[in-house]
C-alpha positions as CSV (number, residue, x, y, z in Angstrom):
1,M,-6.5,39.7,-6.4
2,A,-8.5,38.4,-9.3
3,L,-8.0,35.0,-10.9
4,P,-5.7,35.0,-14.0
5,D,-7.4,35.9,-17.3
6,D,-6.6,32.5,-18.8
7,L,-8.7,30.7,-16.3
8,P,-12.4,30.5,-17.0
9,T,-14.8,31.6,-14.2
10,V,-18.4,31.3,-13.2
11,T,-20.4,34.2,-11.6
12,L,-23.1,33.3,-9.0
13,T,-25.9,35.7,-8.3
14,G,-29.0,35.7,-6.2
15,T,-31.6,37.8,-4.4
16,Y,-33.0,36.8,-1.0
17,T,-36.0,38.5,0.6
18,H,-38.5,37.8,3.4
19,P,-42.1,37.0,2.5
20,D,-43.0,40.8,2.7
21,G,-40.2,41.6,0.2
22,S,-37.8,43.1,2.8
23,P,-34.1,42.1,2.1
24,M,-32.6,39.3,4.1
25,K,-29.2,39.4,5.8
26,G,-26.6,36.7,5.5
27,N,-23.7,35.4,3.3
28,V,-22.8,32.9,0.6
29,S,-19.6,30.9,0.7
30,V,-18.1,28.5,-1.9
31,T,-15.4,25.9,-1.0
32,P,-13.7,23.5,-3.3
33,T,-14.3,20.0,-1.9
34,P,-10.8,18.6,-2.6
35,G,-9.5,21.2,-0.1
36,K,-6.9,22.3,-2.6
37,V,-7.0,22.9,-6.4
38,V,-3.8,23.4,-8.3
39,A,-3.5,25.2,-11.7
40,A,0.0,24.2,-12.7
41,D,0.2,26.2,-15.9
42,S,-0.7,29.4,-14.0
43,G,1.4,28.6,-11.0
44,L,-1.6,29.0,-8.8
45,T,-2.9,27.1,-5.8
46,I,-6.5,27.6,-4.8
47,Q,-7.8,26.6,-1.4
48,G,-10.0,27.7,1.4
49,R,-13.4,29.4,0.8
50,A,-14.8,32.3,-1.2
51,K,-17.3,34.3,0.9
52,Q,-19.6,37.3,0.1
53,K,-22.2,39.1,2.2
54,I,-25.7,39.6,1.0
55,D,-26.1,43.4,0.5
56,G,-28.8,45.8,1.7
57,N,-31.0,45.0,-1.3
58,G,-30.8,41.2,-0.5
59,Q,-28.5,40.6,-3.5
60,V,-25.2,38.8,-3.7
61,T,-22.6,38.3,-6.5
62,L,-19.6,35.9,-6.3
63,T,-17.2,34.9,-9.0
64,V,-15.1,31.7,-8.7
65,L,-13.0,29.3,-10.8
66,A,-14.9,27.0,-13.2
67,T,-14.7,23.4,-12.1
68,D,-13.7,22.2,-15.5
69,A,-11.0,24.8,-16.1
70,P,-8.2,23.4,-18.3
71,G,-4.9,22.4,-16.6
72,I,-6.3,22.1,-13.0
73,N,-5.7,19.2,-10.6
74,P,-8.0,17.5,-9.7
75,E,-10.0,17.7,-12.9
76,N,-13.8,18.3,-12.7
77,F,-13.9,18.9,-9.0
78,T,-17.0,20.2,-7.1
79,Y,-17.8,23.1,-4.8
80,E,-19.7,23.0,-1.6
81,V,-22.1,26.0,-1.5
82,K,-23.3,27.3,1.9
83,I,-26.0,30.0,2.1
84,A,-26.4,31.2,5.7
85,F,-28.9,33.6,7.3
86,P,-29.0,34.8,11.0
87,D,-32.8,34.4,11.4
88,V,-33.7,31.3,9.3
89,T,-32.1,27.9,8.3
90,G,-29.8,28.2,5.4
91,D,-28.8,25.8,2.6
92,S,-25.8,23.6,1.9
93,F,-25.3,21.6,-1.3
94,F,-22.6,20.4,-3.8
95,I,-22.4,21.6,-7.4
96,E,-20.2,21.6,-10.5
97,L,-19.7,25.0,-12.2
98,P,-18.6,24.3,-15.8
99,A,-17.3,27.2,-17.9
100,A,-20.1,26.6,-20.4
101,A,-22.5,28.3,-18.0
102,P,-20.6,31.5,-17.0
103,N,-23.6,33.0,-15.1
104,V,-25.6,31.0,-12.6
105,Q,-28.6,32.1,-10.5
106,L,-28.2,30.6,-7.1
107,P,-32.0,30.3,-6.3
108,A,-32.3,28.2,-9.5
109,I,-30.0,25.5,-8.3
110,T,-30.8,25.6,-4.6
111,P,-32.7,22.4,-3.6
112,A,-36.2,23.1,-2.3
113,A,-37.8,20.6,0.2
114,P,-41.2,19.3,-0.7
115,S,-44.1,20.6,1.4
116,D,-46.8,18.3,2.9
117,G,-48.7,21.0,4.8
118,D,-52.5,21.2,5.3
119,Y,-54.7,23.5,3.1
120,V,-58.0,25.3,3.8
121,I,-60.3,25.9,0.8
122,V,-62.0,29.3,1.0
123,T,-65.2,29.6,-1.1
124,G,-65.7,32.9,-2.9
125,P,-68.9,34.6,-4.2
126,E,-70.8,32.7,-6.9
127,G,-70.1,34.0,-10.3
128,P,-72.5,34.3,-13.3
129,A,-73.4,31.1,-15.0
130,G,-71.5,30.3,-18.2
131,P,-72.9,28.9,-21.4
132,A,-73.8,25.2,-21.3
133,G,-71.4,22.9,-23.0
134,A,-72.2,20.0,-25.3
135,D,-72.9,16.8,-23.6
136,G,-70.0,14.3,-23.7
137,A,-70.2,10.6,-24.0
138,P,-70.3,8.9,-20.6
139,G,-67.1,7.1,-19.6
140,E,-66.3,4.3,-17.1
141,S,-65.4,5.4,-13.6
142,G,-61.7,5.0,-13.0
143,P,-60.1,4.0,-9.6
144,P,-59.2,6.8,-7.3
145,G,-55.8,8.3,-8.3
146,A,-52.8,8.1,-5.9
147,D,-51.9,11.4,-4.3
148,G,-48.5,13.0,-5.1
149,S,-46.6,11.5,-2.2
150,N,-43.3,9.7,-2.3
151,A,-45.1,6.3,-2.3
152,D,-44.5,5.5,-6.0
153,A,-40.9,6.7,-5.8
154,E,-40.3,4.6,-2.7
155,Q,-41.7,1.5,-4.4
156,Y,-39.5,2.2,-7.3
157,T,-36.4,2.6,-5.1
158,D,-37.2,-0.8,-3.4
159,N,-37.5,-2.5,-6.8
160,A,-34.4,-0.8,-8.2
161,L,-32.3,-1.7,-5.2
162,A,-33.5,-5.3,-5.4
163,A,-32.5,-5.5,-9.0
164,E,-29.1,-3.9,-8.4
165,V,-28.4,-6.3,-5.5
166,T,-29.1,-9.3,-7.8
167,R,-26.7,-7.8,-10.4
168,A,-24.0,-7.0,-7.9
169,D,-24.2,-10.5,-6.4
170,A,-23.7,-12.1,-9.8
171,A,-20.1,-10.9,-10.1
172,Y,-17.6,-8.7,-8.3
173,D,-16.9,-5.7,-10.3
174,P,-13.3,-4.5,-10.0
175,A,-12.6,-1.0,-8.8
176,G,-11.3,0.0,-12.1
177,A,-14.8,-0.2,-13.6
178,A,-16.5,1.4,-10.6
179,S,-17.0,4.8,-12.4
180,A,-18.6,3.2,-15.4
181,A,-20.8,1.0,-13.3
182,R,-21.9,4.1,-11.3
183,T,-22.7,6.0,-14.5
184,A,-24.7,3.1,-15.9
185,A,-26.6,2.6,-12.7
186,I,-27.5,6.3,-12.5
187,N,-28.6,6.5,-16.1
188,T,-30.8,3.4,-15.8
189,A,-32.3,4.4,-12.5
190,A,-32.9,8.0,-13.7
191,G,-34.7,6.8,-16.8
192,D,-37.0,4.4,-15.0
193,A,-37.6,6.8,-12.1
194,T,-38.5,9.6,-14.5
195,T,-41.1,7.5,-16.3
196,K,-42.7,6.3,-13.1
197,A,-42.7,9.7,-11.4
198,N,-44.1,11.4,-14.5
199,S,-46.9,8.8,-14.7
200,A,-47.7,9.4,-11.0
201,Q,-47.6,13.1,-11.6
202,A,-50.1,12.9,-14.4
203,T,-52.5,10.7,-12.4
204,A,-52.2,12.9,-9.4
205,I,-52.9,16.1,-11.4
206,S,-56.0,14.6,-12.9
207,T,-57.4,13.5,-9.6
208,A,-56.1,15.8,-7.0
209,S,-55.2,19.4,-6.4
210,A,-52.8,21.4,-8.5
211,D,-50.0,21.1,-6.0
212,A,-49.6,17.4,-6.8
213,S,-47.4,18.4,-9.7
214,T,-44.8,19.9,-7.4
215,K,-44.9,16.9,-5.0
216,A,-44.5,14.4,-7.9
217,S,-41.5,16.4,-9.2
218,N,-39.9,16.4,-5.8
219,A,-40.5,12.7,-5.4
220,Q,-39.0,12.0,-8.7
221,T,-35.8,13.8,-7.8
222,A,-35.6,12.0,-4.5
223,A,-36.1,8.6,-6.2
224,V,-33.4,9.2,-8.7
225,S,-30.9,10.3,-6.1
226,T,-31.7,7.4,-3.7
227,A,-31.6,4.8,-6.5
228,A,-28.4,6.1,-8.0
229,S,-26.6,6.2,-4.7
230,S,-27.7,2.8,-3.7
231,A,-26.8,1.4,-7.1
232,A,-23.3,2.9,-6.8
233,D,-22.8,1.4,-3.4
234,L,-23.7,-2.0,-4.8
235,Y,-21.3,-1.8,-7.7
236,L,-18.3,-0.3,-6.1
237,P,-15.9,-2.9,-4.6
238,K,-16.4,-4.0,-1.0
239,A,-13.4,-5.3,1.0
240,L,-13.1,-9.0,1.2
241,L,-10.4,-8.6,3.8
242,T,-10.7,-5.4,6.0
243,V,-8.0,-3.9,8.1
244,D,-9.9,-4.6,11.2
245,A,-10.5,-8.3,10.3
246,F,-6.8,-8.7,9.4
247,M,-5.7,-7.1,12.7
248,A,-8.1,-9.4,14.6
249,Q,-6.3,-12.5,13.4
250,P,-4.1,-14.1,16.1
251,G,-0.4,-14.0,16.1
252,T,2.3,-11.7,14.7
253,K,1.3,-10.0,11.4
254,V,3.8,-10.1,8.6
255,F,3.6,-7.5,5.8
256,G,5.5,-7.3,2.5
257,H,8.0,-4.5,2.5
258,R,8.1,-2.9,-1.0
259,G,6.2,-6.0,-2.1
260,A,9.0,-8.5,-1.2
261,G,12.0,-6.2,-2.1
262,M,14.8,-8.6,-1.1
263,V,13.4,-11.5,-3.1
264,A,12.0,-9.7,-6.2
265,P,12.7,-6.3,-7.7
266,E,11.1,-3.9,-5.2
267,H,7.7,-2.2,-5.9
268,T,7.2,-4.2,-9.1
269,E,4.2,-6.4,-9.9
270,A,6.4,-9.4,-9.7
271,A,7.3,-8.5,-6.1
272,Y,3.7,-8.0,-5.1
273,D,2.6,-11.2,-6.9
274,Y,5.3,-13.2,-5.1
275,A,4.2,-12.1,-1.7
276,I,0.5,-12.6,-2.3
277,A,1.0,-16.0,-4.0
278,H,2.7,-17.2,-0.8
279,G,-0.2,-16.1,1.4
280,I,1.0,-12.8,2.6
281,Q,-2.1,-10.8,3.4
282,A,-0.7,-7.2,3.7
283,M,1.9,-5.3,1.7
284,E,3.3,-1.8,1.3
285,L,3.0,0.3,-1.8
286,S,5.1,3.5,-1.8
287,V,3.8,6.0,-4.3
288,N,5.3,8.9,-6.3
289,V,3.9,10.9,-9.2
290,D,5.2,11.7,-12.7
291,S,5.0,15.0,-14.6
292,E,1.5,14.3,-15.8
293,G,0.0,13.4,-12.4
294,Q,0.0,9.6,-12.8
295,L,0.9,7.7,-9.6
296,W,3.6,4.9,-9.8
297,C,4.8,2.4,-7.2
298,L,8.3,3.7,-6.3
299,H,10.1,4.3,-3.0
300,D,12.6,7.0,-4.0
301,L,11.8,10.4,-5.5
302,T,14.3,9.6,-8.3
303,L,14.8,6.6,-10.6
304,D,18.5,6.4,-9.9
305,R,18.7,3.5,-7.4
306,T,16.1,1.1,-8.7
307,T,16.1,1.5,-12.5
308,Y,18.5,2.0,-15.4
309,T,17.3,5.6,-15.7
310,T,18.3,8.6,-13.7
311,G,16.5,11.8,-12.5
312,A,13.3,12.6,-10.6
313,L,10.2,10.7,-11.5
314,N,8.1,13.9,-11.6
315,T,10.2,15.1,-14.6
316,Y,9.1,12.2,-16.8
317,P,5.9,11.8,-18.8
318,S,3.6,8.9,-18.2
319,T,4.3,7.3,-21.6
320,G,8.0,7.5,-21.1
321,V,7.8,5.8,-17.7
322,A,5.6,3.1,-19.1
323,Q,7.6,2.4,-22.2
324,R,11.2,3.2,-21.4
325,V,11.9,2.7,-17.7
326,L,12.9,-0.7,-16.5
327,T,13.9,-1.7,-12.9
328,N,17.5,-2.9,-12.3
329,G,16.7,-5.8,-9.9
330,R,19.3,-8.0,-11.7
331,V,22.1,-6.0,-10.0
332,M,21.1,-7.0,-6.5
333,L,19.0,-10.1,-7.0
334,G,20.8,-11.9,-9.8
335,Q,21.1,-11.7,-13.5
336,G,18.6,-14.5,-13.8
337,W,15.9,-11.9,-13.3
338,T,14.1,-10.4,-16.3
339,D,14.1,-6.6,-16.1
340,Q,10.7,-5.5,-14.8
341,P,8.6,-2.5,-15.9
342,M,7.4,0.0,-13.3
343,V,3.9,-0.5,-12.2
344,P,1.2,2.2,-12.0
345,L,-0.7,2.4,-8.7
346,R,-4.1,2.0,-10.3
347,R,-3.2,-1.4,-11.7
348,M,-2.3,-2.7,-8.2
349,L,-5.4,-1.2,-6.7
350,D,-7.6,-2.8,-9.3
351,K,-5.9,-6.1,-8.8
352,Y,-5.6,-6.3,-5.0
353,L,-7.7,-3.7,-3.3
354,G,-10.1,-5.5,-1.0
355,H,-8.3,-8.8,-1.3
356,V,-5.4,-7.9,0.9
357,V,-4.6,-5.0,3.2
358,L,-2.5,-2.3,1.5
359,F,-0.2,0.2,3.2
360,L,-0.2,3.3,1.0
361,E,2.4,5.9,1.5
362,P,2.9,9.0,-0.7
363,K,6.7,9.5,-0.5
364,G,6.9,12.9,-2.2
365,N,4.9,15.9,-1.2
366,D,3.6,16.3,-4.8
367,A,2.1,12.8,-4.6
368,V,-0.1,13.4,-1.5
369,V,-3.1,15.3,-3.2
370,P,-3.2,13.1,-6.3
371,L,-3.3,10.0,-4.1
372,Q,-6.1,11.5,-1.9
373,N,-8.1,12.5,-5.0
374,L,-7.7,9.1,-6.6
375,L,-8.9,7.2,-3.5
376,A,-11.8,9.6,-2.9
377,T,-13.1,9.6,-6.5
378,S,-12.3,6.1,-7.9
379,Y,-12.0,4.0,-4.8
380,P,-14.5,5.3,-2.2
381,H,-14.4,2.1,-0.2
382,A,-10.6,2.0,0.0
383,N,-10.7,3.0,3.7
384,Q,-12.0,-0.5,4.5
385,S,-8.7,-2.3,3.5
386,V,-6.1,0.5,3.2
387,I,-3.8,1.7,6.0
388,W,-2.5,5.2,5.4
389,K,1.3,5.0,6.1
390,A,3.3,8.2,6.8
391,H,6.2,9.6,8.7
392,V,5.6,11.3,12.1
393,G,6.5,14.7,10.5
394,T,3.5,14.6,8.1
395,S,-0.2,15.3,8.5
396,F,-2.8,12.6,9.3
397,V,-5.9,14.8,9.2
398,W,-7.1,13.8,5.7
399,P,-6.9,10.0,6.2
400,K,-8.5,10.1,9.6
401,T,-11.2,12.5,8.4
402,N,-11.9,10.1,5.5
403,G,-12.1,7.0,7.7
404,F,-8.7,5.4,7.0
405,R,-6.6,3.5,9.6
406,T,-3.2,5.2,10.0
407,W,0.3,3.9,10.7
408,C,2.7,6.6,11.9
409,Y,6.3,5.5,11.8
410,V,8.7,7.5,14.0
411,D,12.4,8.2,14.1
412,D,14.7,6.5,16.6
413,G,15.1,9.8,18.4
414,S,11.4,10.9,18.3
415,S,10.4,12.2,21.7
416,N,7.3,11.3,23.7
417,A,6.1,14.9,23.1
418,V,6.3,14.4,19.3
419,L,4.3,11.2,19.6
420,D,1.7,12.8,22.0
421,G,1.1,15.5,19.4
422,K,0.1,12.9,16.8
423,D,-1.6,10.4,19.1
424,S,-5.2,11.3,18.4
425,L,-4.8,10.8,14.7
426,V,-2.8,7.5,14.9
427,D,-4.0,3.9,15.0
428,Y,-0.7,2.1,14.8
429,W,2.9,3.2,15.7
430,G,6.0,2.2,13.6
431,V,9.5,1.6,15.0
432,S,12.7,0.7,13.1
433,T,14.8,-2.4,13.8
434,S,17.7,0.0,14.6
435,M,15.8,1.5,17.5
436,S,16.9,0.3,20.9
437,S,14.9,-2.5,22.5
438,A,14.2,-0.3,25.6
439,R,12.8,2.5,23.5
440,R,10.6,0.1,21.5
441,K,9.2,-1.2,24.7
442,E,8.3,2.3,25.8
443,I,6.3,2.9,22.7
444,V,4.6,-0.4,23.0
445,Q,3.6,0.5,26.5
446,R,2.3,4.0,25.7
447,P,-1.2,4.8,27.1
448,G,-3.9,3.4,24.8
449,G,-1.9,0.3,24.0
450,K,-1.9,1.0,20.2
451,P,-0.3,-1.8,18.1
452,V,3.3,-1.3,17.1
453,F,4.8,-2.4,13.8
454,S,8.5,-2.6,12.9
455,W,10.5,-2.3,9.7
456,P,12.7,-3.4,7.8
457,V,12.7,-7.1,8.9
458,F,14.6,-9.7,6.9
459,R,15.9,-12.2,9.6
460,R,14.0,-14.6,11.8
461,S,16.2,-13.5,14.7
462,Q,14.9,-9.9,14.2
463,R,11.4,-11.3,14.5
464,A,12.2,-13.0,17.8
465,A,13.7,-9.9,19.3
466,L,10.8,-7.7,18.2
467,E,8.2,-10.0,19.4
468,A,9.9,-10.1,22.8
469,D,9.6,-6.2,22.8
470,G,5.8,-6.5,22.2
471,V,5.8,-5.6,18.5
472,V,2.9,-7.2,16.7
473,G,3.5,-6.4,13.0
474,L,6.6,-6.9,10.9
475,M,7.2,-5.0,7.6
476,S,9.5,-7.6,5.9
477,S,11.5,-7.5,2.7
478,D,11.5,-11.3,2.7
479,P,8.1,-12.0,4.3
480,V,7.7,-15.7,3.3
481,Y,11.0,-16.6,5.0
482,V,10.5,-14.3,8.1
483,R,7.0,-15.8,8.6
484,G,8.3,-19.4,8.4
485,T,10.1,-21.6,10.9
486,T,11.3,-24.5,8.8
487,A,13.8,-25.1,5.9
488,Q,12.5,-24.6,2.4
489,A,15.1,-26.8,0.6
490,T,18.0,-29.2,1.1
491,A,19.9,-28.6,-2.2
492,S,20.9,-25.4,-3.9
493,R,19.9,-24.2,-7.4
494,W,22.3,-21.3,-7.8
495,D,22.6,-22.1,-11.5
496,Q,19.2,-20.2,-11.8
497,Q,21.1,-17.0,-10.9
498,V,18.3,-15.5,-8.8
499,K,18.4,-14.7,-5.1
500,E,16.6,-17.2,-3.0
501,S,14.1,-16.4,-0.2
502,G,16.0,-16.8,3.1
503,G,19.3,-15.5,1.9
504,T,20.5,-13.1,4.6
505,P,23.3,-10.7,3.6
506,Q,25.0,-8.6,6.3
507,A,22.7,-5.7,5.2
508,D,19.5,-5.7,3.3
509,Y,18.9,-3.6,0.1
510,N,22.7,-3.4,-0.2
511,V,24.3,-4.3,-3.6
512,D,27.7,-4.8,-2.1
513,A,26.5,-7.3,0.5
514,A,24.4,-9.3,-2.0
515,L,25.2,-12.8,-3.2
516,K,26.9,-12.7,-6.6
517,F,26.2,-15.2,-9.3
518,S,28.9,-16.3,-11.8
519,E,27.8,-16.4,-15.5
520,T,28.5,-20.1,-15.8
521,D,28.6,-23.4,-13.8
522,G,26.4,-22.2,-10.8
523,W,29.1,-20.6,-8.7
524,V,28.2,-17.9,-6.1
525,S,30.4,-15.5,-4.1
526,I,30.3,-12.5,-1.8
527,N,32.1,-9.5,-3.3
528,R,32.7,-7.8,0.0
529,A,35.8,-7.7,2.3
530,R,35.3,-10.3,5.1
531,G,31.7,-10.7,3.9
532,T,29.3,-13.4,5.0
533,Y,25.9,-14.6,3.8
534,G,23.3,-16.6,5.7
535,L,21.7,-19.6,3.9
536,G,18.3,-19.4,5.7
537,R,16.5,-21.2,2.8
538,Y,18.1,-24.4,4.1
539,C,17.6,-23.6,7.8
540,P,17.1,-24.8,10.3
541,I,18.7,-28.1,9.2
542,T,16.6,-31.0,10.3
543,P,18.9,-33.8,11.5
544,G,18.4,-37.5,11.3
545,A,18.9,-39.9,14.2
546,G,22.6,-39.7,13.5
547,G,22.8,-36.0,12.8
548,Y,23.3,-34.3,9.4
549,R,25.9,-33.6,6.7
550,I,26.7,-30.4,4.9
551,Q,28.5,-30.9,1.5
552,I,29.6,-28.1,-0.8
553,E,32.1,-27.3,-3.5
554,M,34.5,-24.4,-3.1
555,K,37.2,-22.8,-5.1
556,Y,39.5,-19.8,-5.3
557,D,39.8,-18.1,-8.7
558,Q,42.9,-16.2,-7.5
559,I,45.5,-17.2,-4.9
560,N,46.9,-14.5,-2.7
561,T,50.6,-15.4,-3.0
562,G,51.5,-12.5,-0.8
563,D,49.7,-14.0,2.2
564,L,48.8,-17.7,2.0
565,N,47.3,-17.6,5.4
566,V,44.1,-15.8,4.3
567,H,41.1,-18.0,4.3
568,G,37.4,-18.5,3.6
569,G,34.9,-21.2,4.3
570,L,31.6,-21.8,6.2
571,Y,30.0,-21.1,9.6
572,F,27.4,-23.4,11.1
573,G,25.8,-24.8,14.2
574,K,24.2,-21.5,15.2
575,A,20.8,-21.3,17.0
576,S,19.6,-18.3,14.9
577,D,20.2,-16.5,11.7
578,D,21.8,-13.5,13.2
579,P,24.8,-12.1,11.3
580,Y,28.2,-13.7,11.6
581,E,31.7,-12.3,10.8
582,F,35.1,-13.8,11.4
583,N,37.2,-12.5,14.3
584,T,34.5,-10.3,15.8
585,I,32.2,-10.6,18.8
586,N,29.2,-12.3,17.3
587,P,25.7,-12.3,18.9
588,S,25.4,-16.1,19.0
589,N,27.8,-19.1,19.4
590,G,28.7,-21.6,16.6
591,Y,31.4,-23.2,14.6
592,H,33.4,-22.2,11.5
593,L,35.5,-24.2,9.0
594,I,38.3,-22.4,7.1
595,L,40.6,-23.4,4.2
596,R,43.7,-21.2,3.9
597,H,45.3,-20.4,0.6
598,N,48.2,-22.7,1.6
599,G,45.8,-25.7,2.0
600,V,45.5,-25.7,5.8
601,L,42.1,-26.9,7.0
602,R,41.0,-25.8,10.5
603,L,37.8,-26.3,12.5
604,S,37.0,-23.8,15.3
605,R,34.3,-22.8,17.7
606,H,33.3,-19.1,18.1
607,V,31.7,-17.7,21.2
608,T,30.0,-14.4,22.2
609,T,32.7,-13.4,24.7
610,Q,35.8,-13.2,22.5
611,T,36.7,-12.2,18.9
612,G,39.1,-15.1,18.0
613,G,38.0,-18.7,17.4
614,I,38.7,-21.7,19.7
615,Q,40.4,-24.4,17.6
616,L,39.0,-27.9,17.8
617,G,40.9,-31.2,17.5
618,A,44.6,-32.0,17.7
619,G,45.6,-29.3,15.3
620,D,45.6,-28.0,11.7
621,I,45.0,-30.5,8.8
622,G,47.4,-30.1,6.0
623,T,45.9,-30.6,2.5
624,D,47.1,-29.8,-1.0
625,A,47.3,-26.0,-1.7
626,P,44.3,-24.9,-3.7
627,V,44.8,-24.4,-7.4
628,A,43.3,-21.2,-8.9
629,G,39.9,-22.0,-10.6
630,Q,39.9,-25.7,-9.4
631,S,37.0,-27.0,-7.5
632,M,37.3,-28.7,-4.0
633,T,34.6,-30.6,-2.2
634,F,34.1,-30.3,1.6
635,Q,31.9,-32.2,4.0
636,I,30.9,-31.4,7.6
637,D,29.3,-34.2,9.7
638,V,27.5,-33.1,12.8
639,T,26.3,-35.9,15.1
640,P,24.7,-35.6,18.5
641,T,28.1,-35.9,20.1
642,T,30.8,-35.2,17.5
643,I,31.9,-32.9,14.6
644,E,34.1,-33.9,11.7
645,A,35.3,-31.8,8.7
646,R,37.0,-33.2,5.7
647,R,38.2,-32.2,2.2
648,L,37.5,-35.0,-0.3
649,G,40.3,-36.3,-2.5
650,N,42.5,-37.9,0.1
651,P,41.4,-39.9,3.2
652,I,43.9,-38.2,5.5
653,W,42.4,-34.7,4.8
654,T,40.0,-34.9,7.8
655,T,39.8,-33.7,11.4
656,G,38.3,-37.1,12.4
657,P,35.3,-37.1,14.8
658,I,35.9,-34.5,17.4
659,A,34.0,-34.9,20.6
660,D,32.1,-31.6,21.0
661,A,28.3,-31.2,21.5
662,S,28.4,-27.5,22.5
663,Y,26.2,-26.1,19.8
664,R,23.6,-27.9,17.7
665,G,21.7,-25.0,16.1
666,G,20.5,-25.5,12.5
667,Y,21.6,-22.2,10.9
668,F,24.7,-21.8,8.7
669,G,26.2,-19.7,5.9
670,L,29.1,-18.7,3.7
671,S,32.1,-16.7,4.8
672,N,34.9,-14.8,3.2
673,G,36.7,-15.4,6.5
674,S,39.8,-13.2,6.8
675,I,39.9,-12.2,3.1
676,S,39.9,-8.4,2.4
677,D,41.0,-8.6,-1.2
678,T,37.9,-9.7,-2.9
679,A,39.8,-10.8,-6.0
680,A,41.0,-13.7,-3.8
681,R,37.6,-14.5,-2.3
682,P,36.1,-18.0,-2.3
683,Y,33.3,-19.3,-4.6
684,W,30.8,-22.0,-3.7
685,R,28.3,-24.3,-5.6
686,N,26.3,-27.5,-5.3
687,L,25.3,-27.3,-1.7
688,I,23.6,-30.5,-0.4
689,I,22.2,-31.2,3.1
690,T,21.6,-34.8,4.1
691,Q,20.4,-36.5,7.2
692,L,22.7,-39.1,9.0
């Protein structure tokens, strides 16, 4: 089948003979170096190799797609040409075949190696004497000329490389300018090398044999190629932090999941900047492609979940994405956020490549080849500081062939046979936090002992459990909090209307579980039946010698007159930030304080062996019934030996000090308690932690 008429082609021809003129046998093959070329307008995918035998006359003809054909992806690719013979060594080289030269003679573009062989001069019979020429003026004897070896070119290469080293050391050139730097280096080196080589050629011709011209020309070509390659290596960015250096650091590694997707709008420059500004040294960039082939940082194939726009990204033009699409982080992270634009992958590579380790994952199949081409052509050193991240069901051949470290994340039900099939191409395994502990340990203990990373991690309690299983890397949506061990604050600033690091809803990346900010007065709430929300930013509480106090305002905007026993409040005293819910079996022990809609105040202890709470003190404390929309202030005093809860406004609204030292963990949070009708949910503001 011929190529479509609308695609320009180039015809390669050549004739190959032995020294006696007899035709040679063999074949010529042409292979696109990207592996796959797509002509979208023609609906055509071109891959593999084109191969043609040399005929009985030693001739061959082969027609292929022009490398600059319009509408192809990647643009301006190259071919690898291989000329093979059964009886002599063949040739292999890379070429561009632009449409402007529709017919190309292969012998004219095949590199020829210089010859340094010995020569024997054979003297022939003496010929007749010619007429005597006029006497010329005597000239000074010049020094012997250098022969046509590679010496001058090699000296030039040394000088050129020294100059380029000095220039490269003067300033780090970002990857975005790498192509321009390479072009400039090649042009400069080529000009100087041509001048020097031509000079050497002229001297050699005047003082040596005629074959010096060929040697000088070959030396010139070698000098230009060597100097250009060396200059490009100097200018293209080198990793300041390599994958191997990062992995060699002691302790558990924490990576930014979608940047820091539970603290800032996911996969935006703001999310990446937040993580890096707080010392996170590795982060994930999910990648998808628009209709014009530009790559963007985006987890989903569609824009529906994370932006105000709908539809698949690959249906939108680059200009439309850049100018019209804004992320909707305000919905989950608070209306204090400014809507963020989507960020092109190139901007993040130019900004962070080499400075931190990047996990790159093409999420859609149509993003794979564009990402491979971008890395290969514009960021050839990316394999030093990029980890190729992909699902166990995808191919890892390209990244491994091109020197990348690979992270293969598996499904909870992936069998050992599936993992075995990928093992030779995998550097790191990935397991989810939903996978059973026993299965995680099995993968950690696989032959070869490859490091295991887990995702998505947003609680410190998850970190502890994963570390116990042998996991060494955590892909975290709140990496600064998960990495830490101490409280970040002692007083709330919920009036800012932005989610704080350390806030732990019952589920991450879940709008319904997120903390909701009122438009005025700094109130927050949980718009979810029986919802709870951990306040890890203030945890673990550091007590004074006499303990600590939690003080907070609470209100109900609507009273459930049909059931005044419903209640909300706080939970506290827990040893970790694992999730809490009223009247369920919880993973850790602690206390909870409730205020019913009828004004009854109760303090209870909850344990891991039963659903209901265990009431503390002599009994319930009667206080005035809440008034809709009216603020109430509560205090909880925790000393080394006692607990006391009170509602301010009347000195008798207190449990008094209750002797109980069962739990002294420093983690606490907000709770909707028994409330299922979210219209009657509690609101909180002005949290203050003080030492006693």
